[in-house]
VEXKEGU-426084 format. One record per atom (N, C-alpha, C): residue in one letter; atom name; x, y, z. Coordinates in nm, 2 decimals, padded with zeros to 4 digits. Each point is the difference from the previous one (the first is absolute). Example, Ala and Ser with C-alpha at 12.3 -4.5 7.8 and 13.67 -1.06 7.14 Angstrom:
BEGIN
   residu   atome       c1       c2       c3
        a       N    01.32   -00.57    00.78
        a      CA   -00.09    00.12    00.00
        a       C    00.09    00.12    00.00
        s       N   -00.04    00.11   -00.07
        s      CA    00.09    00.11    00.00
        s       C   -00.08    00.11    00.08
***
This chain:
BEGIN
   residu   atome       c1       c2       c3
        m       N   -08.11    11.24   -07.77
        m      CA   -00.10    00.08   -00.05
        m       C   -00.07    00.08    00.11
        l       N   -00.02    00.12   -00.02
        l      CA   -00.07    00.08    00.10
        l       C   -00.14   -00.03    00.02
        d       N   -00.05   -00.01    00.12
        d      CA   -00.14   -00.02    00.04
        d       C   -00.04    00.11    00.08
        y       N   -00.06    00.10   -00.06
        y      CA   -00.04    00.12    00.07
        y       C   -00.11   -00.02    00.10
        q       N   -00.08   -00.10   -00.03
        q      CA   -00.11   -00.04    00.10
        q       C    00.06   -00.05    00.13
        r       N    00.11   -00.08   -00.02
        r      CA    00.07   -00.05    00.12
        r       C    00.06    00.11    00.08
        i       N    00.06    00.10   -00.07
        i      CA    00.06    00.11    00.07
        i       C   -00.11    00.08    00.08
        l       N   -00.11    00.02   -00.06
        l      CA   -00.11    00.07    00.07
        l       C   -00.05   -00.08    00.12
        k       N   -00.01   -00.14   -00.02
        k      CA   -00.05   -00.08    00.11
        k       C    00.10   -00.01    00.11
        d       N    00.13   -00.02   -00.03
        d      CA    00.10   -00.02    00.10
        d       C    00.03    00.13    00.07
        c       N    00.00    00.11   -00.07
        c      CA    00.06    00.12    00.06
        c       C   -00.09    00.11    00.03
        f       N   -00.12    00.00   -00.06
        f      CA   -00.09    00.12    00.01
        f       C   -00.14   -00.03    00.04
        l       N   -00.02   -00.10    00.08
        l      CA   -00.13   -00.03    00.05
        l       C   -00.06    00.12    00.08
        d       N    00.09    00.08    00.06
        d      CA   -00.04    00.11    00.09
        d       C   -00.02    00.13   -00.08
        m       N    00.02   -00.01   -00.13
        m      CA   -00.01    00.13   -00.08
        m       C   -00.08   -00.03   -00.12
        r       N   -00.05    00.11   -00.06
        r      CA   -00.08   -00.02   -00.12
        r       C    00.09    00.05   -00.12
        l       N    00.07   -00.10   -00.05
        l      CA    00.08    00.02   -00.12
        l       C   -00.05   -00.09   -00.11
        e       N    00.03    00.05   -00.12
        e      CA   -00.03   -00.08   -00.12
        e       C    00.13   -00.04   -00.07
        v       N   -00.01   -00.09   -00.10
        v      CA    00.12   -00.04   -00.07
        v       C    00.07    00.12   -00.07
        q       N   -00.08    00.09   -00.06
        q      CA    00.06    00.11   -00.07
        q       C    00.07    00.09    00.10
        d       N   -00.04    00.01    00.13
        d      CA    00.07    00.08    00.10
        d       C    00.14   -00.06    00.02
        i       N    00.00   -00.13    00.02
        i      CA    00.13   -00.07    00.02
        i       C    00.10    00.02   -00.12
        k       N   -00.06   -00.01   -00.12
        k      CA    00.08    00.02   -00.12
        k       C    00.05    00.14   -00.01
        a       N   -00.08    00.10    00.03
        a      CA    00.03    00.14   -00.01
        a       C    00.12    00.03    00.10
        i       N   -00.01   -00.06    00.12
        i      CA    00.10    00.03    00.10
        i       C    00.14   -00.06   -00.05
        a       N   -00.01   -00.13   -00.04
        a      CA    00.12   -00.07   -00.04
        a       C    00.07    00.07   -00.12
        e       N   -00.08    00.05   -00.09
        e      CA    00.05    00.06   -00.13
        e       C    00.03    00.15    00.02
        g       N   -00.05    00.06    00.11
        g      CA    00.01    00.15    00.02
        g       C    00.13    00.04    00.05
        s       N    00.01    00.12    00.03
        s      CA    00.13    00.06    00.04
        s       C    00.01    00.04    00.15
        d       N   -00.11   -00.02    00.07
        d      CA   -00.01    00.03    00.15
        d       C    00.07   -00.11    00.08
        l       N    00.12    00.03    00.04
        l      CA    00.08   -00.10    00.08
        l       C   -00.06   -00.03    00.13
        q       N   -00.07    00.09    00.06
        q      CA   -00.06   -00.03    00.13
        q       C   -00.12   -00.10   -00.02
        k       N   -00.08    00.01   -00.10
        k      CA   -00.10   -00.09   -00.03
        k       C    00.06   -00.14   -00.04
        k       N    00.11    00.00   -00.08
        k      CA    00.06   -00.12   -00.03
        k       C    00.06   -00.07    00.12
        s       N    00.05    00.07    00.09
        s      CA    00.06   -00.05    00.12
        s       C   -00.11   -00.07    00.09
        f       N   -00.12    00.06    00.00
        f      CA   -00.11   -00.05    00.07
        f       C   -00.05   -00.13   -00.06
        l       N   -00.01    00.00   -00.13
        l      CA   -00.04   -00.12   -00.07
        l       C    00.10   -00.11    00.01
        f       N    00.13    00.03   -00.01
        f      CA    00.11   -00.09    00.02
        f       C   -00.01   -00.07    00.14
        a       N   -00.01    00.08    00.10
        a      CA   -00.01   -00.05    00.14
        a       C   -00.12   -00.10    00.02
        k       N   -00.11    00.04   -00.06
        k      CA   -00.12   -00.08    00.01
        k       C    00.03   -00.14   -00.06
        i       N    00.05    00.00   -00.13
        i      CA    00.03   -00.12   -00.07
        i       C    00.11   -00.08    00.07
        l       N    00.11    00.06    00.05
        l      CA    00.11   -00.07    00.06
        l       C   -00.05   -00.07    00.13
        l       N   -00.08    00.07    00.08
        l      CA   -00.03   -00.06    00.13
        l       C   -00.13   -00.08    00.00
        n       N   -00.09    00.02   -00.09
        n      CA   -00.13   -00.06    00.01
        n       C   -00.04   -00.10   -00.11
        n       N    00.07    00.00   -00.11
        n      CA   -00.03   -00.08   -00.12
        n       C    00.04   -00.14    00.02
        t       N   -00.08   -00.09   -00.05
        t      CA    00.03   -00.14    00.01
        t       C    00.10   -00.05   -00.11
        k       N    00.02    00.08   -00.10
        k      CA    00.10   -00.03   -00.11
        k       C    00.07    00.13   -00.03
        p       N    00.08    00.05    00.10
        p      CA    00.07    00.13   -00.02
        p       C    00.10    00.00   -00.11
        f       N    00.07   -00.11   -00.03
        f      CA    00.10    00.01   -00.11
        f       C   -00.07    00.02   -00.13
        s       N   -00.11   -00.07   -00.02
        s      CA   -00.08    00.02   -00.12
        s       C   -00.06    00.14   -00.02
        d       N   -00.06    00.04    00.11
        d      CA   -00.07    00.13   -00.01
        d       C    00.09    00.12    00.02
        l       N    00.12   -00.01    00.05
        l      CA    00.09    00.12    00.00
        l       C    00.05    00.03   -00.14
        t       N   -00.03   -00.08   -00.10
        t      CA    00.04    00.03   -00.13
        t       C   -00.09    00.10   -00.06
        i       N   -00.10    00.05    00.07
        i      CA   -00.09    00.11   -00.04
        i       C    00.09    00.13   -00.02
        f       N    00.11    00.00    00.07
        f      CA    00.09    00.12   -00.01
        f       C    00.11   -00.03   -00.10
        s       N    00.05    00.11   -00.06
        s      CA    00.12   -00.02   -00.09
        s       C    00.12   -00.04    00.08
        q       N    00.10   -00.05   -00.06
        q      CA    00.12   -00.05    00.07
        q       C    00.06    00.12    00.07
        d       N    00.01    00.12   -00.06
        d      CA    00.06    00.12    00.06
        d       C   -00.08    00.04    00.12
        d       N   -00.13    00.00   -00.01
        d      CA   -00.09    00.04    00.11
        d       C    00.02   -00.10    00.11
        l       N    00.00   -00.13   -00.03
        l      CA    00.01   -00.10    00.10
        l       C    00.13    00.01    00.08
        k       N    00.10    00.02   -00.07
        k      CA    00.13    00.02    00.06
        k       C    00.00    00.12    00.10
        l       N   -00.05    00.11   -00.05
        l      CA   -00.01    00.12    00.09
        l       C   -00.09   -00.02    00.12
        l       N   -00.11   -00.07   -00.02
        l      CA   -00.09   -00.03    00.11
        l       C    00.06   -00.09    00.10
        l       N    00.07   -00.10   -00.04
        l      CA    00.07   -00.09    00.09
        l       C    00.11    00.07    00.08
        e       N    00.07    00.08   -00.07
        e      CA    00.11    00.08    00.06
        e       C   -00.05    00.09    00.11
        n       N   -00.11    00.07   -00.03
        n      CA   -00.06    00.10    00.09
        n       C   -00.09   -00.05    00.10
        y       N   -00.04   -00.13    00.00
        y      CA   -00.09   -00.06    00.09
        y       C    00.06   -00.01    00.14
        k       N   -00.07    00.06    00.10
        k      CA    00.05   -00.01    00.14
        k       C   -00.08   -00.10    00.07
        v       N    00.07   -00.10    00.05
        v      CA   -00.07   -00.11    00.08
        v       C   -00.06    00.06    00.12
        p       N   -00.13   -00.02    00.02
        p      CA   -00.07    00.05    00.12
        p       C    00.04   -00.07    00.13
        q       N   -00.02    00.06    00.11
        q      CA    00.02   -00.07    00.13
        q       C   -00.10   -00.11    00.02
        f       N   -00.13    00.04   -00.03
        f      CA   -00.10   -00.10    00.01
        f       C    00.01   -00.10   -00.11
        n       N    00.01   -00.13    00.04
        n      CA    00.01   -00.10   -00.10
        n       C    00.13    00.00   -00.08
        g       N    00.10    00.06    00.07
        g      CA    00.13    00.02   -00.07
        g       C    00.07   -00.12   -00.05
        d       N    00.00   -00.11    00.07
        d      CA    00.07   -00.12   -00.05
        d       C   -00.07   -00.05   -00.13
        f       N   -00.13    00.00    00.00
        f      CA   -00.07   -00.05   -00.12
        f       C    00.03    00.10   -00.11
        a       N   -00.01    00.13    00.02
        a      CA    00.03    00.09   -00.11
        a       C    00.14   -00.01   -00.05
        f       N    00.09   -00.01    00.09
        f      CA    00.14   -00.02   -00.04
        f       C    00.02   -00.12   -00.09
        r       N   -00.06   -00.11    00.04
        r      CA    00.01   -00.12   -00.08
        r       C   -00.06    00.01   -00.14
        r       N   -00.11    00.06    00.00
        r      CA   -00.07    00.02   -00.13
        r       C    00.08    00.09   -00.09
        k       N    00.06    00.11    00.06
        k      CA    00.08    00.09   -00.08
        k       C    00.12   -00.06   -00.05
        n       N    00.07   -00.08    00.09
        n      CA    00.12   -00.06   -00.04
        n       C   -00.02   -00.11   -00.11
        m       N   -00.11   -00.07    00.01
        m      CA   -00.03   -00.10   -00.10
        m       C   -00.03    00.06   -00.13
        a       N   -00.06    00.12    00.00
        a      CA   -00.03    00.07   -00.13
        a       C    00.13    00.05   -00.06
        e       N    00.09    00.05    00.09
        e      CA    00.13    00.05   -00.05
        e       C    00.08   -00.12   -00.07
        v       N    00.00   -00.11    00.07
        v      CA    00.07   -00.12   -00.06
        v       C   -00.07   -00.05   -00.13
        y       N   -00.13    00.00    00.00
        y      CA   -00.07   -00.05   -00.12
        y       C    00.02    00.09   -00.12
        f       N   -00.02    00.13    00.02
        f      CA    00.00    00.09   -00.11
        f       C    00.14    00.05   -00.04
        f       N    00.09    00.02    00.10
        f      CA    00.12    00.07   -00.03
        f       C    00.13   -00.08    00.05
        d       N   -00.01   -00.13    00.03
        d      CA    00.11   -00.08    00.04
        d       C    00.08    00.06    00.12
        k       N   -00.07    00.07    00.09
        k      CA    00.07    00.05    00.12
        k       C    00.03   -00.12    00.09
        p       N    00.09    00.02    00.10
        p      CA    00.03   -00.10    00.09
        p       C   -00.12   -00.04    00.09
        l       N   -00.01   -00.13    00.02
        l      CA   -00.11   -00.05    00.09
        l       C    00.05    00.02    00.15
        l       N   -00.08    00.07    00.08
        l      CA    00.04    00.03    00.13
        l       C   -00.08   -00.08    00.11
        i       N   -00.08   -00.09   -00.05
        i      CA   -00.08   -00.08    00.09
        i       C    00.06   -00.14    00.03
        d       N    00.06   -00.01    00.11
        d      CA    00.08   -00.12    00.03
        d       C   -00.07   -00.13   -00.02
        e       N   -00.13   -00.01    00.04
        e      CA   -00.08   -00.12   -00.01
        e       C   -00.02   -00.04   -00.15
        l       N    00.02    00.09   -00.09
        l      CA   -00.03   -00.03   -00.14
        l       C    00.13   -00.03   -00.08
        k       N    00.12    00.02    00.06
        k      CA    00.12   -00.02   -00.07
        k       C    00.03   -00.15   -00.01
        w       N    00.07   -00.04   -00.11
        w      CA    00.04   -00.13   -00.01
        w       C    00.12   -00.03    00.09
        i       N    00.01   -00.11    00.06
        i      CA    00.11   -00.04    00.08
        i       C    00.10   -00.07   -00.09
        a       N    00.12    00.05    00.01
        a      CA    00.11   -00.05   -00.09
        a       C    00.08   -00.10    00.07
***
Protein backbone atom coordinates (compact mmCIF):
# COMPACT_ATOMS: atom_id res chain seq x y z
CA UNK A 1 0.00 0.00 0.00
CA UNK A 2 1.30 3.42 -0.93
CA UNK A 3 2.35 5.69 1.89
CA UNK A 4 2.60 9.18 0.43
CA UNK A 5 3.82 10.61 3.72
CA UNK A 6 6.76 8.17 3.65
CA UNK A 7 7.58 9.24 0.10
CA UNK A 8 7.55 12.88 1.19
CA UNK A 9 9.66 12.15 4.27
CA UNK A 10 12.19 9.87 2.55
CA UNK A 11 12.57 11.71 -0.73
CA UNK A 12 11.55 15.34 -0.44
CA UNK A 13 12.77 16.79 2.84
CA UNK A 14 14.66 19.40 0.82
CA UNK A 15 11.61 20.45 -1.21
CA UNK A 16 8.14 21.75 -0.49
CA UNK A 17 5.86 19.19 -2.09
CA UNK A 18 2.47 17.95 -1.04
CA UNK A 19 0.81 14.57 -1.55
CA UNK A 20 -1.31 15.95 -4.39
CA UNK A 21 1.88 17.12 -6.16
CA UNK A 22 3.30 13.60 -6.08
CA UNK A 23 0.01 12.12 -7.30
CA UNK A 24 -0.19 14.67 -10.11
CA UNK A 25 3.33 13.86 -11.29
CA UNK A 26 2.79 10.09 -11.18
CA UNK A 27 -0.54 10.27 -13.00
CA UNK A 28 0.49 13.04 -15.41
CA UNK A 29 2.06 12.86 -18.83
CA UNK A 30 5.30 14.80 -18.22
CA UNK A 31 8.00 12.13 -18.58
CA UNK A 32 10.72 14.43 -17.24
CA UNK A 33 8.83 14.99 -13.98
CA UNK A 34 8.06 11.28 -13.73
CA UNK A 35 11.74 10.48 -14.23
CA UNK A 36 12.64 12.88 -11.42
CA UNK A 37 10.08 11.31 -9.06
CA UNK A 38 11.17 7.81 -10.09
CA UNK A 39 14.84 8.54 -9.35
CA UNK A 40 14.00 10.07 -5.97
CA UNK A 41 11.97 7.01 -4.95
CA UNK A 42 14.46 4.51 -6.39
CA UNK A 43 17.47 6.00 -4.63
CA UNK A 44 16.08 7.48 -1.42
CA UNK A 45 12.98 5.58 -0.39
CA UNK A 46 13.08 3.10 2.48
CA UNK A 47 10.50 0.87 0.73
CA UNK A 48 11.12 1.43 -2.98
CA UNK A 49 9.35 -1.72 -4.23
CA UNK A 50 6.17 -0.70 -2.46
CA UNK A 51 6.31 2.95 -3.44
CA UNK A 52 7.35 2.47 -7.07
CA UNK A 53 3.85 1.08 -7.58
CA UNK A 54 2.77 4.72 -7.71
CA UNK A 55 3.54 4.39 -11.43
CA UNK A 56 1.58 2.33 -13.93
CA UNK A 57 3.33 -0.83 -15.14
CA UNK A 58 3.92 0.74 -18.56
CA UNK A 59 5.39 3.91 -17.05
CA UNK A 60 7.53 1.92 -14.63
CA UNK A 61 8.94 -0.21 -17.42
CA UNK A 62 9.75 2.88 -19.49
CA UNK A 63 11.30 4.66 -16.51
CA UNK A 64 13.50 1.68 -15.65
CA UNK A 65 14.61 1.24 -19.26
CA UNK A 66 15.48 4.93 -19.62
CA UNK A 67 17.14 5.37 -16.23
CA UNK A 68 20.82 6.20 -16.55
CA UNK A 69 22.90 5.11 -13.56
CA UNK A 70 24.83 8.17 -12.35
CA UNK A 71 28.56 8.13 -11.75
CA UNK A 72 28.10 9.41 -8.22
CA UNK A 73 26.77 6.56 -6.10
CA UNK A 74 26.75 4.39 -9.22
CA UNK A 75 27.08 1.01 -7.51
CA UNK A 76 24.18 1.73 -5.18
CA UNK A 77 22.02 3.08 -8.02
CA UNK A 78 22.84 0.10 -10.25
CA UNK A 79 21.86 -2.34 -7.49
CA UNK A 80 18.59 -0.58 -6.76
CA UNK A 81 17.71 -0.40 -10.46
CA UNK A 82 18.53 -4.06 -11.05
CA UNK A 83 16.57 -5.20 -8.00
CA UNK A 84 13.55 -3.23 -9.24
CA UNK A 85 13.90 -4.81 -12.71
CA UNK A 86 14.02 -8.28 -11.15
CA UNK A 87 11.13 -7.59 -8.77
CA UNK A 88 8.73 -5.99 -11.25
CA UNK A 89 9.69 -7.52 -14.60
CA UNK A 90 11.59 -10.77 -13.92
CA UNK A 91 14.75 -9.44 -15.54
CA UNK A 92 18.04 -11.23 -14.84
CA UNK A 93 19.71 -10.54 -11.50
CA UNK A 94 23.11 -8.99 -12.20
CA UNK A 95 24.30 -8.58 -8.61
CA UNK A 96 26.64 -11.49 -7.87
CA UNK A 97 26.35 -11.22 -4.07
CA UNK A 98 22.58 -11.73 -4.27
CA UNK A 99 22.58 -14.71 -6.60
CA UNK A 100 21.86 -18.17 -5.26
CA UNK A 101 24.81 -20.53 -5.37
CA UNK A 102 23.88 -23.72 -7.17
